[in-house]
DRENFI-996475 format. One record per atom (N, C-alpha, C): z, y, x. Coordinates in steps of 0.1 Angstrom, whole numbers, plus 5000, padded with zeros to 4 digits. Atoms other than C-alpha are relative to their C-alpha. Layout:
% DRENFI-996475
ZYX ...
***
This chain:
% DRENFI-996475
499049934994 149515116221 499950155004 500649954999 147415386225 499750054988 500449925013 146415686196 499350045000 500649905000 143515906194 500150144998 499549884998 144516236200 498850104988 501049905011 142716496175 500350165000 499849904993 144516816185 501550005010 499550064987 146216846218 501550084997 498750004997 149016816225 501050135008 499849894999 151217146228 500549995016 498750034987 153516986264 498350025016 501049944988 149517016277 499450095005 500249904994 149417376285 501050025009 498949934987 152117366310 499449925011 499650064990 152617256346 501050045011 498749994992 154717196370 499650105014 500349904993 154417436393 500050055019 498949954988 156917476419 501249874994 499450104998 159717206430 501250065010 498949934988 162917286453 501149874996 498750075001 166117056457 500750095012 498949944988 169717186478 499949875003 499850124992 170816936501 500749984992 499750135010 171716576487 501049975009 499250094989 174616396499 501650014995 499050045006 177716236497 501750145000 499249984998 180816446491 499650185007 500049874992 179616806502 500950144999 499049895008 182117036486 499350115003 499949825003 180217306478 499650044984 500550045015 180317436443 498649944994 501350045012 177217376411 499650105003 500949885004 176517706410 499050055020 500450044986 176117696454 498849945000 500550125002 174217396447 498250094994 501549985009 171917516420 499350115004 500949894993 171217836437 498649995007 501150054992 169217696464 499249884999 501450045007 167217486447 499450054993 500849905013 166317756421 498950025015 500849864989 165117996451 499149925007 500850104993 163617686470 498749994990 500750045006 161617616437 499250114996 500149875005 160917956435 499050015007 501049884987 159218076465 498949824999 500650104998 157317656461 499250084992 500849995006 155617766433 499350145003 500749864999 154818126450 500050114993 499249925005 156618316428 501550125004 498649974992 159718546428 500750004990 498850005003 162918576412 499650124980 500549835011 161218926385 499149874989 501450045011 158218646371 501049904994 499750105010 160518386358 500750064991 499549935011 161518466324 500049904986 498850185008 162918096310 500649975011 499050114998 165517886318 500349914992 500250125010 166317536306 500949875015 499050154990 169217256319 500849934987 499550105002 170516956313 501449945007 499549925015 173316946296 500950144997 499449865000 175217266307 501249974992 498550015009 178417346287 501149955005 498850044999 180517216307 500449834997 499750125012 180716906287 500149825015 500650154995 180916486304 501550045012 499250044991 183816386336 499350125006 499749874981 184216636369 498849945001 501150004991 181116716387 498849974989 501050085008 179016586358 498650134996 500849885012 177316916334 499550065012 501049874995 176317156363 500650124996 499849865009 176717526356 498950014989 501049935013 175717716325 498450085001 501449955000 172117846320 500250164997 499649814996 174218236318 500549975014 499650004992 175918106345 499150065018 501450034988 172418056369 499050164993 500549845000 171018406351 500650065003 499049864991 173918616367 499749945009 500249994986 173618496396 498650005008 502149964994 169518506401 499950134993 499849815003 170018886383 498349954988 501450015008 166918676358 500050084982 499949935015 165518866326 499549914993 500950105005 164518606304 499350034984 500649975017 162518566266 500349895002 499850095011 163718226263 501549925008 499250074989 166818006274 500449884989 499450135005 168117626267 500849915006 499050054991 171017436276 500549894988 499150125007 172417096260 499949855004 500150155000 173116756259 499549944993 500650105005 171816636230 498350004999 501249984998 168016536229 499349865009 500850154993 165516226244 500650075020 499550044980 167816226283 500250125002 500649914991 167616466306 499550045005 500949985002 164616486308 499550164989 500149945018 164916696273 499750155005 499749894990 165617026298 498750045004 501049964995 161816996311 499050004986 501349965013 160316916277 500050174993 500149895007 161717196259 499350125006 500749944986 160117396295 498950004995 500850035003 157017226286 499350114988 500650035010 157017286250 499950184993 499449884999 158217666251 498950075008 501549954992 155417776275 498749964996 500950045014 152917596248 500150074993 500049855016 154317866224 499950105004 499649854993 154118136245 501450085002 498549905000 157918166245 500350085013 500349994979 157618206287 498849985007 501350034994 155318206307 500049895018 499350114989 157618056340 501449975000 498950055003 160117836333 501149925011 499050074988 163317736358 500849934991 499050095002 164717416351 500749945008 498750054988 167817266369 500349874993 498550125007 169916936368 501249995019 499250024992 173116956391 501149935001 499250095002 175416716396 500950025015 498749984989 179016726419 500649875002 499250105003 179916396408 500649945016 499550084988 180916296447 501150045001 499249944992 182616576460 501149954988 498849965006 184716576425 500949864996 499050144995 185816206432 500950025003 499849984992 187616326458 500349875011 500150094996 188716036477 500549884996 500150145005 189215776451 498950004995 500850055002 187215546435 499450094990 500049995019 184415576405 501150084987 498950015011 186415666374 498849954992 501150015013 185515526339 500150184993 500349875014 184115776315 501250004990 498849945004 187515756299 501750015006 499149994992 189715826321 501049925003 499150104995 193215706330 501250054994 498849915002 196515796310 501449975008 499050024988 198615736338 500450164999 499349874992 200816036359 501050044989 498949945017 203116066322 499350064994 500249965011 200916206303 499649954985 500050105016 200515936277 499050015002 501250025006 197815826261 498850064997 501249905005 194316006258 499749954990 500650045013 193116016225 498750045001 501749945006 189116036217 499949954989 499950085020 187416016189 498249945005 501550094992 183615896188 500349865002 500050194995 182115566201 501750015007 499450064993 184515576227 501349964996 498850075009 187915506201 499349815000 500650174998 185915156201 500149935009 500350114988 185115066234 501450075009 499149954987 188115216256 501349864994 498750145004 190814956235 499049835009 500850144993 188514666249 499350015014 500149994980 188514796288 498550015004 501749904996 184614956282 500550135004 500149845001 185215256299 499250065009 500849854991 182215376318 498449834994 501249995007 178115316309 499849865011 500350134999 178515016332 500649904995 500350095011 180014806309 499249964989 500949995016 178214876280 498749985008 501350084992 174514826302 500249865004 499250144996 176214476313 498849964988 500650065012 175614386281 498749944998 501650005002 171714466281 500049885010 500750144990 171314246312 500949904998 499950135001 173213956303 499649974982 501149985014 171313996266 498649935006 501250054993 168113946291 500049865007 500150144991 169213666315 500449954990 499950095004 169913496287 498549974989 501350085008 166813526260 498850025007 501450014994 164113626287 500549885018 499950104990 165913386318 499950075011 500049884986 166013706344 500949945006 499250044990 167713626375 500650095009 499549984995 169913776395 499350035012 500849954988 167213746425 498950114999 500949925002 165013886404 500050164997 499449885001 167014196396 500450075007 499349974992 167914246429 498150095006 501549914997 164114376435 499550094997 499849875012 164814666414 501050095015 499149984992 167714756444 499450005014 500450064988 166114606473 498650095006 501449974992 162614806472 500650185001 499549844996 164815166464 500850015010 499149954983 166715086500 498950025006 501249914990 163115066516 499850124996 500549835002 161615326501 501450135007 499549894994 164915536509 500249965016 500350004987 164715406543 499250085004 500949914994 161515666548 500450144989 499649845004 163715986530 500950005009 499149974990 165416136550 501350084995 498649945011 167416276523 500449954991 499050085011 168816016506 501049925004 498550044998 172415876506 500449895007 500250114992 171415526518 499049945008 501450054993 168915396542 500449915008 500450124995 170315136561 499849904993 500750095009 168514806552 501049944993 500050125012 169514576523 499649865000 500950155003 168514176524 501049954986 499450065007 168913996500 500849964996 498450054997 172013806510 500950164998 498949925004 173714136508 500350064991 499649945013 172814216478 501149894992 499450055008 174113876464 501649995005 499350004991 176813926485 501350104995 499349885007 178114246467 501049974989 499450055010 181014266449 499450014984 500549985020 180314236407 501150144995 499149885007 181314556387 499949984987 499650045021 180514456349 499049895003 500250124999 179614116354 498650044990 500550064987 176014066359 499450125009 501049884991 175314386373 501150005017 499849964991 176814416411 499950175003 500049884994 177614716433 498950055003 500949934996 174614806443 498649984987 500850015014 172814746405 500350144995 499649875003 174515106402 499550135012 500549864995 173515436411 500950065010 499449904983 174715636444 500750114994 500049905006 177015906425 500350095018 500549874990 175716256450 500450135002 499949805002 176616616450 498150075001 501349944993 172716786447 499250064987 500649965016 170716976423 498450035008 500950025002 167316976416 499250074989 500549895005 164817236404 498849994996 501650044999 161317246391 499650134991 500849875006 159117576379 498949924988 501150015014 157317496341 499050115000 501049844997 154717756345 498149934989 501150005007 152017826316 498749935013 501450054994 148417616329 499350125003 502049904999 146117956329 500850045020 500049934991 148718006363 499449875006 500050094990 147617696381 498650065011 500649954988 144817866399 500650095012 499549944992 147118086415 501349975006 499250055000 150117846421 499849995017 500250014985 150517806460 499849895002 500950135002 150117406456 499949974988 500650015010 148717206439 500449964986 499449975017 149617246403 499649784991 500550105006 150516936386 500450024983 500149955016 149916896350 500649904993 499250095007 151816716321 499149994994 500950105013 149916496300 500649954986 499350075006 152516376280 501350035002 498450065002 156216336264 499649914993 499850105005 157616096253 501550014997 498649965010 160916126222 500349954992 499550105014 161015906199 500949915004 499050094994 163915706192 500250014983 500050065012 163915486158 501049914999 498750104996 167215276169 500850114998 498749925000 170315376163 500750085018 499549944986 171815596187 501349985002 498450084994 174615366203 499749865010 500650104984 175015156237 499949814993 499550195004 176114796215 499450014987 501150065012 174414846178 498650045003 501449965000 170714916190 499549884991 501050165005 168314666170 499649875008 500850054993 166914546197 500950005014 499450014981 169214486232 499450005009 500650024992 167014416249 498750125005 501049884998 164614776252 500950124997 499149875007 167215026236 498750094998 501249895001 165715366236 499150025001 502049934992 162915376261 499249894992 501750085010 160915076236 499850174991 500349895014 160815436212 499250105008 500249924989 160415696241 498949965001 500950054999 157615486255 499050104995 501349975008 155415446228 499850104991 499949805010 156215826212 498550085011 500949984985 154115876250 499150004998 501649994998 151315726249 499350004986 500849945005 150215806215 500050155004 500849874996 149616166228 499650015010 501049954990 147416106254 499249865004 500750104999 144515876260 499949975012 499750144997 145515706288 500549915003 499550095003 146915416295 500749945011 499250054990 149415186314 499149965015 500650044988 146815066342 499350115005 500749854993 145715466347 501250005009 498549974988 149615476366 499749995012 499950034990 149515516398 501449955008 498749964997 153015576406 501150024995 499250005019 155915506380 501650015013 498149935003 160015696386 500650014993 498650055022 162215496357 500749985012 498650065000 165215516358 500749935004 499450144989 167515306379 501150064999 498250004999 171115466366 500949865001 499650164997 171515086367 498749885002 501750134996 168614796382 500050014984 500550115009 168414676349 499650084990 500349915011 167815006328 498549965001 501450014997 164415016351 498849854999 501050095004 163214636341 499850054988 500449995013 163514776303 498650135003 501549845001 161215116311 499149875004 501550034996 158914876327 498749894991 500850045007 158214686298 499750104989 500449935010 158814976278 498650045002 501149894996 156015186291 498749855005 501250125000 153814816291 499150025014 500750074985 153114766326 500349905004 499850174998 154414416322 500149954981 499850015015 154514266283 501849945001 497950085005 158514176265 500149865006 499550094992 160414006289 499449915010 499950064981 158613966320 500150095008 499449954986 160014196345 500349985007 499850124989 161413946360 498849955008 501049994993 158213836372 499250005006 500849874996 157014106373 500150035015 499449934993 158814256400 500749885012 499650124995 159313876416 499349985011 500549944984 159413906452 499850125002 500149844996 158814266454 498550115004 501249934999 155214306461 499150094989 500349925012 154014446430 500650154999 499349904999 156714756432 499950035014 500149914991 156414856466 499050095005 501249884998 154315136484 498949945000 500850045000 151514986486 499449864988 500650115011 151214736456 499550024992 501049915015 149714796421 500550104990 499049915007 153014986410 500850045004 498949984989 154815156438 501250034988 498450005011 158115176420 501150125009 499349914990 160815476431 500150055013 500649984987 159315596457 501250105014 499149944999 162315776470 501149965006 498750094996 165115516471 500249994985 499449985008 165415616435 501550065000 499150024999 168915646423 501449935005 499150094995 170415336434 500050075021 499549964986 170015476473 499450115006 499949934997 168715726473 501350184998 499149885006 171515936451 499850034989 499849945004 172316026422 499850114994 500549855001 170316326409 500049954988 499950045013 170616226373 498750014989 501150035009 167016156364 498650135008 501049884992 165716476384 499149975013 500150074988 165816316418 498149924998 500850045005 162816116398 498650075000 501149845006 160616436384 499550025015 500549914987 160816576418 499149895009 500850054990 159416296435 498849994995 501349985002 156316226416 499350085000 500449864995 155316576420 500049985012 500650034982 155716496458 498649905002 501350064994 153816246454 498649974995 501149955001 150816356431 499350095012 500649904993 150716646455 499549965018 500050044987 150516406485 500550025010 498449964991 153516516504 500949915003 499250124998 155016186509 500749955015 500150084985 154916146544 499949865004 499850144994 156115816558 500149904989 500250105003 156715676525 499050034982 501349935013 153315836504 499249874997 501250075006 151415656484 498949985004 501150024994 148415526496 499250024989 501349995005 145015636482 499950094985 500049885009 145515956466 500549984983 498950055015 148415876433 498750154991 499849855007 146516126405 500949964986 499250055010 149015966375 501349915000 498850024997 152215946375 501550004986 499050005014 155115816344 500750065007 498549955007 158915946343 500149974993 498950075015 161515806324 501450085004 498449904997 164915946321 500749934989 499450045001 167515736306 499849914994 500650155007 167115396287 501350014995 498950055007 170815366271 499450004985 500649925012 170615526233 499450125000 501549904997 168715796245 499249945009 501050094991 165515766264 499350115000 500849905001 162816066274 498749935015 501350094986 159315986296 499350175001 501249934994 156816196307 498849945011 501250084990 153116146325 499450135004 500249894995 152216376347 498549975008 501050044995 148716406366 499550125008 500949874991 146916586398 498850044995 500949935006 144616736378 499950014985 500050015013 143616776342 499749934996 501050155002 143016466319 500050024993 
***
């Protein structure tokens, strides 16, 4: 799984020197630029920098794409709001999932294009939904406006009522139930673990205790995924500062080193036509990451794995090599291994299922918190030194290994 690294990967020249989050919650009714600026200023101060020090800017996806509340402000908007003078900037939706913006920043810093890059991800999906329920990606043709027309993959999905990623990812779950004997009781452990950890996170969206009975009694969304298998739409912004490692000695807090990134994609970029529907893009992203490091899965002390849907976390557990293919069900059974005191503490702030859907950036933020030792009640014991972070997991995916010291 691992390979000999003959030349230093470029990303190893970068550190995460600062982190910041805005207020996070349901229906905050604040603008995306307001939340972004709040998170950005906190991250810059956390790094011990000023706005004048920031010479790079990156986001995912920007461009105003996607459903209402999804994209966040563009990089030109943020540059103007913060009055930044940039040597490098980047934004876009294509690439190794949401974490692509952080990976791009690491490579830019490693190549000398910038010294300190502000990377942000902002969502206001909860407010955008208003008082209605969560809408499908395909929208609706009601209101007298006729039937909407869609190009790309949606033209093949929407006629069959597959209007949401919940429908598409349910196919992955169904295949895993059939091929590996995965059970709902096993899958539930991802959601139950997230809720326990969210109870220790004052910023989490859902903190009330949840039992296995509560999970099994929840309404079905897209079989076999129930309500608690789906992330919680929220409003919030997360920002990180990616700096050159030369700044490590001057950083205000413990600098977190980027050890390796995973960007591979060998299968078809498709929700339903991937060559192995049980693994999807996580398989290739994780494999490419391990080829760029001498660390092994057994070295990882804490895992912050994408949980837009609980089944994706199961996919990532196997793709990352924490258990064998098809064995994630038995691996999480009972919940002990993935608990805060277990052998692989997982999604320690509540993930997206209970902490709130910050589209993967909340997981990165939490990895830094844990490696710094700043988790408070939810801090993983014994000073974790290596964290694995993943984003995406459907047709696109990306991953990172972070360490508390150079490795």
